[in-house]
C-alpha positions, 0 to 999 in steps of 0.5 A, spaced: 235 476 459 238 483 462 233 486 466 233 493 469 230 495 476 223 498 477 227 504 480 231 505 473 225 504 469 221 509 472 227 514 469 226 512 462 222 514 456 221 508 452 217 502 452 218 498 458 216 491 459 215 488 466 217 480 466 218 475 471 225 474 472 228 467 471 222 463 469 217 462 462 211 466 465 206 465 459 203 471 459 210 475 458 212 470 453 206 471 449 207 478 449 214 478 448 213 474 442 208 479 439 213 484 440 218 480 437 214 479 431 213 486 430 220 488 431 218 493 437 223 494 442 222 494 449 226 495 456 225 488 460 224 490 467 225 485 473 219 483 477 221 478 482 217 472 482 214 470 489 217 477 492 213 482 495 215 487 489 213 493 493 217 498 488 212 495 482 206 496 486 208 503 487 209 504 480 204 500 477 198 499 482 199 492 482 205 486 483 204 482 477 207 481 470 207 482 465 206 490 465 207 495 459 209 502 461 209 506 454 214 512 452 208 516 455 208 513 461 201 510 460 200 503 463 198 497 460 196 491 465 191 487 461 193 482 455 188 486 451 191 492 452 198 490 451 196 487 444 192 493 442 198 497 443 202 493 439 197 493 433 197 501 434 205 501 434 206 497 428 199 496 424 202 494 418 204 487 420 197 486 423 196 480 428 188 482 430 183 480 424 180 487 421 174 484 419 169 485 425 166 478 426 173 475 426 175 480 431 170 478 436 171 471 435 179 472 435 178 475 442 173 470 444 178 464 443 184 468 446 180 469 452 179 462 453 187 461 453 189 468 457 183 470 460 180 468 467 178 461 468 182 460 461 187 455 460 193 459 463 188 460 469 186 453 470 193 450 469 196 454 474 190 451 479 192 444 477 199 445 478 198 448 485 194 442 487 200 437 484 205 441 488 201 440 494 196 445 495 197 453 497 199 450 504 206 447 501 210 454 501 208 461 501 209 462 494 204 457 492 199 460 498 200 467 494 198 464 487 192 460 491 189 466 493 190 470 487 187 464 483 181 462 488 184 456 489 179 450 492 178 443 491 172 445 487 175 450 483 181 445 481 176 440 479 172 445 475 178 447 471 180 440 469 173 440 465 173 447 462 181 446 460 178 439 456 172 444 453 177 449 451 182 444 448 177 441 444 174 448 441 181 450 439 182 443 435 176 444 432 177 451 430 184 448 427 180 442 423 176 447 419 182 453 418 189 451 417 195 452 418 193 458 423 187 459 427 184 464 421 187 460 415 193 463 412 192 469 417 197 469 423 194 472 429 196 473 436 191 467 438 197 463 434 202 466 439 198 465 445 196 458 444 203 455 442 206 458 448 201 457 453 200 450 451 208 449 449 209 451 457 203 449 461 201 442 457 206 437 455 212 442 456 217 443 450 224 440 451 229 444 456 233 446 450 227 450 447 224 452 453 228 452 459 224 452 466 225 450 473 225 443 475 219 444 479 215 448 474 216 443 469 214 438 474 208 441 475 206 442 468 208 435 465 203 431 468 196 433 466 190 429 468 188 424 463 182 427 460 187 434 458 192 429 455 187 426 451 184 433 449 191 436 447 191 432 440 196 432 434 192 437 431 194 442 437 201 439 437 202 440 430 200 448 430 205 449 436 211 446 433 209 450 427 209 456 431 216 455 434 219 453 428 217 459 424 215 464 428 218 464 436 225 464 437 228 459 441 230 457 446 226 462 450 230 467 454 228 470 460 
């Protein structure tokens, strides 16, 4: 993927999406897949993984990715805000249920994947532990500080991940092929990408990633490996076959 710099991005009047360069950051890959499904164009903006990103802080008030800055220079930092923006831009290809009860359930389940202490959060803690903990290098220290790393947090994250995976599997048991039956939603994209990267990563040919990152996500605790069952794998594979272009490009 060809990126423009933050300095260049600040002069453009277009949808700009700040992404982790050179690595499949799951929050970024998920919103990319949503934008691709809706045929929404954007300019990729480089965030340096593990870097200070002072120019990004000056522009957006923080240093993480993904971030969307829209054509009116409005910031969209949370995953909810980015999804709502995509839905507003292309409402005729909805990925958020319109029924209010289903919409609440959709965002509740999505939060268990992408929100604080969700699957992505928990697996980051576990991968830091597997890599030697925050003291192993400055990048891990920065991530450990961001995710509230401690031995107790890692232990709690394992039980919570199992709980979430079992919840998602049960939902697919009652509603298939997608989490809301025949209706494709953002939840389907986020689940497939988060699980396809962070639990039993898909092969390098589909999702190339740095060796250290693959190692950190390839050996989940036994209870998590059991909870990641054939139903969830089947959904992941269906999404990548039908709706998510491979290999992922970052």
